[in-house]
N, C-alpha and C positions, 0 to 999 in steps of 0.2 A: 389640810395639809397644804404646806407651800411647794409650789412647783419650782424646779430649776428653770429660770428664764430661758436658758440655752435650748431646752427640750419642751418648752411649753407651747401647746397649741390651742391655749384657751380662746374661744370664740371664731376659731379657724374653721370655714366650711370646707369640707373634704367630700368629694363625690367619689364613690367606689363602685365600679362596674363589676359584675359578677358578685355582687355584695351578698348574695344567699349562699355562696360556697363555704366551704370548711375554712380554707386558708384566708379568704376574703373576710369572713366573720370574725376569726381571731384577730385579724388586723384592725377591723372596725372597732371591736370591744376595747383593743389596747389603745388606738387613737382617741376614743371616747374618753377613756379614763384619764387622758392628758389634756382634756377640755375641747376637743374638736366636736363640731356639730357635723352630723353625717347625713348624706343623701346616698342611699343604697339603691343601686340600679341592677335590674335583672329580669329574666323572662318570667320567673315563677313567683308569684305574689306571695304566697304563703311562706316560702322560704325567706324572703326579704322580711316578712313580718316577723319571723322567729328571731332573726338577728336584731331587728329593730326593737323588738319587744325587750330582748334581753339587754341591750344598750339602755333603753329608758329604765329598766328595773333597777339597774346599777346607777341611776342618777343623771344618765347622759340623755342627749337629744338625737334622734335620728328618725328619718322617714323612709319609706321604701317607695320607689317610683319603677313601675313596670316598663321596661324597655328592652329591645333587642339590639345589641351593638352594631350589628350588620345591617340594620335598617336605618337609613338617614331620616326618614320622616319620624321614626319613633324616637330617635335620639335629638331630633329638633325639637319636638314636643317635650321631652323630658327635661332638656335644658331650660325651656321656659318654665316649666314647673318648679325647678330648682331655683332658678333666678327669682321667680315671684315669691317663693316660700323664705328664701334665706337673704335674698338682697344682693348676693354676691357669691362667687366661688374663689377660694384660695388655693385648692389642691384638687388634683385628679389622681386617683389610683387605678390603673387599667388592670384590673384582676379578673377579668372575663376571659375564659380560655378553655381548652379541654380537647379531647381526642375521641376519635370513633374507630371501632374495631375494622371497619372496611377501608380505613386508609392506613392500615399497618401491613406490612410485608414480613410475615414470619420467616419465609425463605427467600432467598434472592430471586428465584424463579417467578414467585408470586408478585413481585414489584411490576413485572411487564403486563400484568393483567388488572391492576388496581383500578377501580372505578373512579373515573374523573370527578364526578359528582361528590364522591366521598371525600376525595382530595381537596376539592375546592371548599367544601363545608369547613373542613378543619383549618385551611388557610385562612378563609374569611374569618372565622371565629378568632383565631389567634392574631392575625396580623391585621386584617381589614377592620376588624372591630377596634383594635388600638388607634389605627389611623383615623377612623371616623370619630370616635369618641374625643381624640385629642383636637379635632378640627371644632367640634361644638363647644366642648367645655374648656379646651385651651384658648379659645377666642375670649372667652369670659375672664379667664385669668390674664391673658395678654392685654385686655382692655383696662385692667387695674395696674398693669405694668409690674407686677410681682405676684410670687406663688411659684408653684411646681407641679409637675407631673412625674408621676412614679408608675414605670412600667414593670409587670411582673413577668419576667423571662422564665428561663428553665436551664437546668444543667444541660439538657439536650441541645441548647443552642451552642455550647462551647466543646462539648464532648459528645459528639453524635452517638446516639443510643441504637441498638438493633431495634428493628421492627417499625419504630415510629417515624416513618420517612416525612410525612406531611407536617406532623407536629413539630420535629426537630427543624425542618427547614423554616417554617413560619416563625419560630421562636428565634432562630439565628437572625432572620430578618427584623425581628423586634429590636434585637441588640443594636443592629446597624441604624435603625430608625431612631432609636433613643440618642444615639450620638449625633446623627444628622439634626434632629430637632433641637437638641441642646445648643448646638452651634448657631443654628438658624435664628432661634429666638433670643439667645443672648446677644447676637450681633445686629439683629433687625428690629427686634421689639424692645428688649431691655435686658440688661445683665442681671436683674433681679428675678427674671423668669428661669427657672432651672428644670432640667430634665434628666432623671436618672433611671435605673432599673434595679430590681432584686432578681437573682437568679437563684431560686430555691433548689435545694438538692432533693431528697427523696422524702416526701411526706405523704401519710397514708390518707387518702380521700376516698370520696364516693366513686370516682371514676376508675382509680387504679387499685382499689381495695383487693379486688379478685386476682389482680397480676401479683401482688406482693404477699398476701395472706390467704391460707386456705380458710375453709369453713370453721375449723377449730382455732383459728387465730395463729397458727404456725406459719413460718415463713415458706413460701413457694420456692421453687428452684431459682426463679429470677430475683424474689426477694433476697434469698440467701447470697446470691452473687453480688447484690447492691451492697448488702450490709458489709460483705468481706471486703468491699473496695471502698468502704467509707472508714477512714481512720478511726473516727468516734465510735464506730461499731453498732450504729443503730440507725433507725429513721428519725426525722426531725419531728418535733411537736409544733403544731400551728402556732402557738403563741411565741415561740422562738423567733418568728419573723418580725415581732412587733418592735423589738429594739432597732433593728436596722431601718424599718420603715419610718418610725419616729424620727430618727436622726435625719434621714434624707428629706423629710417634710419640714424640719424644724429650723430655727435660726441657727442651730449648731452646725448646719451643712451649707451655710450662705455662701461659701466659696467652693461648692462641690456642684459640679455639673457635668453630664456626659460619661458617667461610670455605670458599670454594672456590677454590682456587689453580690458575691456568692454567699449563700447562707446554706451550707452543704456538709457540715461536719467533716470537712477536709477532702470530699470526694474529688474535687478539681485538682487538688494538690498532689493526688496519689497516682504514681504510675502503674500500680499494681504489682510491683515487685518490692 
């Protein structure tokens, strides 16, 4: 099948952090179907191998590299492995992230007693991990003078949600960092090095399933509130991130940098009235 050259990623090397996750896995398979060669980074080897195996079974190319995005030494080693295996890096997708119950404030009073260790863990995973991965793999992209970085933000960055105090703050910082890095790289490295972000709405994954669905698969009270405030009336499907991700990495977006694209079923457009 002939690919549209505007959206063709044939031969492009894409590094995806958090590559064993549900959303990252869907993005990985979608990019591979468009010709990308993938390096999947994550802390859990067997999850990386599951995604990599699915990509290879569909005729794509993917390797898994175990690394923690909050560990500089681990990222440096991973960058060396990827560079030696592929010989180049064209794009980085910063998809590693998540939350911890200990960093949530269910009621206002609980905020004052949140454990700073839990808060730091969430901020490190969602913000520091993006910064560090962008240093190590962004340098490889910058050295070539072209390519892109795609950060995965969240609706919580733009429309702060109850409970998720550290997660929302970290994702808001990711939005800001996306714009800062886009300007810096375009002006000081090359206008052909771009940085953008996706802000997913609500997708059911491993970490939030219990918050959104009960054991029978029915909506929880929080899940029902979210769906009621999503004009399209449902949660997103992981593969629905692929189109926007492909666009932002592809030649079709060659004049696009410094933006955060919502993929949210209209959640960010709805006032609730």
